[in-house]
N, C-alpha and C positions, 0 to 999 in steps of 0.2 A: 119777721121784716129787717129786723135791725139788725138782725144775725147774716142775711143778703146783703144789705148793707155793703156790711165789713168786709164780705169776701168781697163783691163788687172792685173797692177802696185797692184792695189788695192787691185784686189782679192789674187795675191800672198803674199801681204804683211802681209794679214787677214791670209790667211792660216799659215804661217809662226810664225805669235802670236798664233795663235791655236798650232801647235805642238810642241812650246817652253811650252805653259801653261800644257799643257799634257806630257811631258817628266819632267816637273818641278813636276805635282806630283805624277806622276810615284814613281821618286824617293824619294818622302818625305813616301809612301805609304810600299815602301819596307826600308826604314829605321827604320818605328814601329814595321817592323815585326821582321826586325833581333833585336831590342832591348826587343822584346817578347821573340825572341826564346835565348835569349843571360841569361834573367832572369830564362827563364824555365831550360835554364839547367845549371844554380847556384844552382836550387831549386833541378835538379834530379839529381845534382851532388854527387858525392864521400863526403860522412858523416864522421868526423872524431869522433874516440870512442876511450875509455880505455878499452884495458879485463880484464878481473878477472880469477883465474885460479878454476875449479872443485877440488872436494877433496871428498876423503869417508868420512861416519858420521852418525851416527842415526839421524834418525826425526822421532820426536815423529807427533803422526796423534790427533789434538786437534778438541773439539764441545764445540763451547763458546756459552753462554748464557748470561741472566739477572735475578738475582735472590735479594733475601731480607733474610736480617739475620734473624732470629727470635730466643728466649729466648729458651728453651728445656722443661724447665718447665715456667708457669709464676699464684703465686698466687697473692690473694687479702685479706690481714688480715685485718678479720670484727671483732668485738666485738662477743663471743655465750650467753652472756647475759647484764643483765641493771645495769649502776651502773656511777657515778661519776670515771674520771681516774684520780688516782692518779700520775702516773709519765709514762713519757716515757723513755725507758733504750735504747732508739739506738738513733745512730747519719744517718743523712741523706747521701746516698750514701754508706751505708759502709757494710763492707762482713759481713754473719752472716753465725753460724754455725744451724743444726739442733737441734732444742729446745734452744737456746737463749733466755732472754727473749726480750720480747720487750717492753710492757704497764703493767702496771698495773691498777683494779680496785678494787675499794670497796669492800670488803666480810663482811662487819659489816654482814649484814643479811644475806648473805646465810654459814655465819657463827656458825650463831644461828641458821639455820634451821638443819644446820648439828650436831650440839650438843642434840636438841631438838628428830633430830632422834635417834641419842646412847642412849639416856635415855630412852627411849619408848620402844628400844632392851632391854636395861637392868631388864624394869617393866616385861615385856613378860618373860622374863627368870627366872625370880624371879618366878612368877607365875608354871609356868613350872615344877621346881624343888619342889615344892610342890604338886603341882597335882601329881609327879612319888613317892613320900613318902609316899603319901594317899594310891596309888598302891599297893604300896610293902605290906602293913599291910594287904590290903585285902587281897592279895595273900597269905600270912600268915594263917590268921585264917580261910580262906577258907568260906563257904555257912555255918556253925554252927553258927556264930554271924554276918553277913549280906548276903542278896541275891544275887545269880548271876547277878542280873536286875541293883544291885550298882556296881558290879563289873566290867560289862560289860561298865556302863557309866564312870566311872573312865580312864578307859581304854580309851574308847573315847576322854575325855576332855584333857588326855593327849601327845594325835594325834593332836588335834586344838592347843593347847599352841604349840608344836614345829612347827607347822605351821606356827605359828603366827611372830614365834620368825623368819624364813627363811622371813617372809615378812618384819619384822624390819630390816634384813640386806639388802637388796635390799634396801629396804627405802633409808640406811645409806650410799650405794653405788652412790644411783643417787645423795643424794646432795654433796658427796662427787667430784665426777667430775664436778658437777654447782659450787663449792668453786672453784675447778680447774681452771677452764675457770676466773676468775678472774685475771689467771697472763697469760697473754698476750705471746705464745712461737713462734719463728720461725718454720712450719713445714716442708723448705726445706734449704740444704745449696741457698745460693745465694746472690743478692745484693739489699739492699734496696733502695727507690725511695723515693721521699718528701713524708715530711707525710703529712695528710691530717686532724688531727685534733688535741688541743691543749690540755696540765695538766688541769681540772676542768672541764671540760665540761662533759654531759652525756652523752652516747654512749647508742645506742640499736641495735637491731640484725638486721634492715634492715637503718639502720642509715649507714650516710658514714664511708668509711675503714678508718682503723686508715694507713698502707701505703700496696704497695703493691712491693714484693718480685719478682724476675726475676733472674734463674738460670745461667749464662753465663757463665759457666765456665764447658763442653763444650756448646757449642751453636748450634743451624744450620741454614741452607741457604737453600733455599725454591726456585727450579730456573725452568724454562722452555725450552724445544727444539720441535724444530719442529717433526713431529710425522714419518715422514719419515725415523728419523734415531734410531727410536725403535728396528726394529730390531737389529743393528748393538751393538744398548746398550746389550741389553739382553743376546747377544751373546758370548759380550766380560766380560761380570758381571758373565755368567757360571763358567771363566774359573779363574778367580780372582777378589778380589776387585779394584775395577775402584778409582784411581786416582785420586782427584778434589782440581783446587785451585781460592782463591777468590782471584779476584783483583783491585785492586783502576781504581777510574774513566779512568782517563789512559792510561789504563794495562801494564805502567810501572813497580810498583811492584806488592811481589806477598804478599798480608797482612794476609796471611794464608793455611793451606793443611790439607787436610782431607779427608775421603771417602763418597764413594755412602754406599747410607742405603737404600732410599725406593725410586722404581720406582713405580707411581699409577697407579691404577687399572683400570684406562680408559681415554682416550686420550679428551681431553676440545673440543667436534665439534664448541665452535665458534670460537675458534682461530685458532684449529688444528692443538694445542703445547698437550705434557705431560708434566706433573708437575714431578719432582724429588727432591728428599731430601737430603745434605748430612749435614755430621757432624764433625766437628771441635775444638781441642782442645780452640784454643781459650788462650793460655796463659800466650800473653802478651796485650789483649786485645786491640788487632785488628781490633775485629768485635764487632760491637751494635746491639743490638735488635731495629726492624727495616730500618738498614741500607742499601740502595742499592747496590750493591757492581756485580762488573764481574765476570761471574763464567767461566772457562774453564774446561771441563771433556776431563781426558786424554783416549784415546779413544783404541788406540797401541800405538808400537815403532817402525817403520821402521828401520832394521839394515839392517850396510855397505850399502846405497845407496849414489851415486853420489848426488852434492849436489853441490846451486848453492849461488849466493844472491839473492835477490825478486828481486834486481832493474832491473836483465837482463833478467826476466823474461816478457816480452811485447804480446801486446795482438791483436789480429786479427779480420774478420770475422770470419776462421776456429776456433777462440778459443785462445787459449797460445800458444806462441814459444817462440825462444830463436834463436841467433843469434852464431854457430860453429866457431870458428877460427882454421882452416888446414894449411898443409906446404905450402911455397911459398907465405905465406900472400893471400891466398885466401877465400873470408870469402861466403859463401851460407846462406839461410832463410830454418831453422830445424825447425819444430814442434817438442813439444816433452809434452809430458805428464806432466801435474803437480799435484800433489796432494795438500791436504790443509794441512799446515803448522805450522800454527799459523802466528800472525801478522806480531813480529819480526824472523819469524825461515825462517830458507831457504827453497827454495824449491830445488827439485832432480828431477836429469834423468832417464832416461829408460837404453843407457848405457853409455858407457866410456870413451863421450869428455872431452876433455883437453881444457883451456884456459888458454893462457898463461897471464902474469904478466906483469905490471908498462908499457906499452907500447902501443903508441896510433897506433891504424890501421883505415885504412878509406875500410867502407865494402861498398860491390855494390851486388848485389840480379843480378839474371839473365836479369829480366824486366827491371832492370834499365841500364846494358848493353846495350840491345836490344833501351831502351830511348837514350841512348848517340851513338850506331851506326846511329841511322835516326837522330839525330841531325849534326852531322858529315856530312851525307850526305844529310839534308837540308844547311849547311852552302859551303860544294862545289856548288851546286845547285844554292844559293844567288853568291857565286862571281865568277860563270860562266852567268850567267845571269847579272850580272852587266860587266863585260865584253863585251859578246855581246851588253847590252844596249849602250855602247859605242865606240863599231865599229859601229853599226847602228847608233850611232847620227854623225858621220863621215861621212858615205856613203851620209846622208838623205843633211848634207851640203853641201858637193859633187856634187851631183847631183842640186841644187837648182841653186850655181854659173855657172855650163855647160848648165842650163835651159835659166838663164839671158843670161850669151855672147850668144848662139843661137838667145833667139830674138833678142837681140840687134845687133846681123849681119843682121838676115832678115830685120829688120826692115830697117838697111843701105841701102840694096839692093833694097828695095820697093820704096825709098827716087831717088833713082838711075833712076829707071825705070822711076819714074814719071817727070822727070828733062828732062830725052831725049823724052820722048811723049810728052811735050809741044812747 
């Protein structure tokens, strides 16, 4: 009997320890869940924001691209005759006008050829004058002194010598032109580059050029835009000339402002872009041939629309949207249409929304309110569960004491019966 009693006590002790361990484990899990819920509530809770005021303004619509500055005219100045360079009459990087002298080539040989052509013409003119006098004499005496054949021959000789004089004049003009090539002049207004030859060298027509001239005032910029924007460009260009701005790399400073001149007659099938050309006055020489610049084309201007700071525009799965603040400090998720307005321009809304300034707001969406209600319900459920758990624990402890007392009473009664039977 004692052995059975000990076994029963051991079973009860083991059961009590097991219940205590289960209760401790459940409590720890509940604490972890409450910690997660608290962290989630903090993440989904109200977020403080700074509200800004929407206003009415004109918003330009820009098309942005990348281009390269290109000189309107580029001329490689070469010698047109062979000879020795006597002088270089320009400085590197100098602005020159059309007709300014750039270099001199030795003209001695070409001057001699010119003088020879002039002398040949003078000789032929003297022969022509003598032939004309002979023809006049033959015409006066007529056929009484000379035959008609001699008169006709003399008339043909005069015509031949007149043609020779004209040929001599053409030769003079040719040699004079060659002689003029010994003075190298600027063919356009522009800026000289680095000279390629020095004084004293012999130059030839197929040799190294003397210098390169580039016209930088005005200057052109070639840039590309996607072919999808071509219809809008052609439509806007039909109404008025389109303004084009050239900007530095950081899109902060406008280097110069010009006009769109040419839209290429075909699309580049490799890149799917269209080439465009704009001219700029370039008075301050902010643009240079070969320079890479950012270009923006003013397509149109949206007049008197509601604008907001660009930082207020958010992006979501359904596109761009903004949060609009109304009365009673209530906010809601408001999708709004956004048009391209440049990098540092403001976007505009499609309605007369108004945002208050210089005040901190807490914006909670409908989904956030539902989450908050669910979190409060879960917290209430958790508190009810903890209360019920404590009550159940007290009930379990009370039942164990009562069972222990009942067992002890039964053991005492059994021992009394045993003694009586003995």
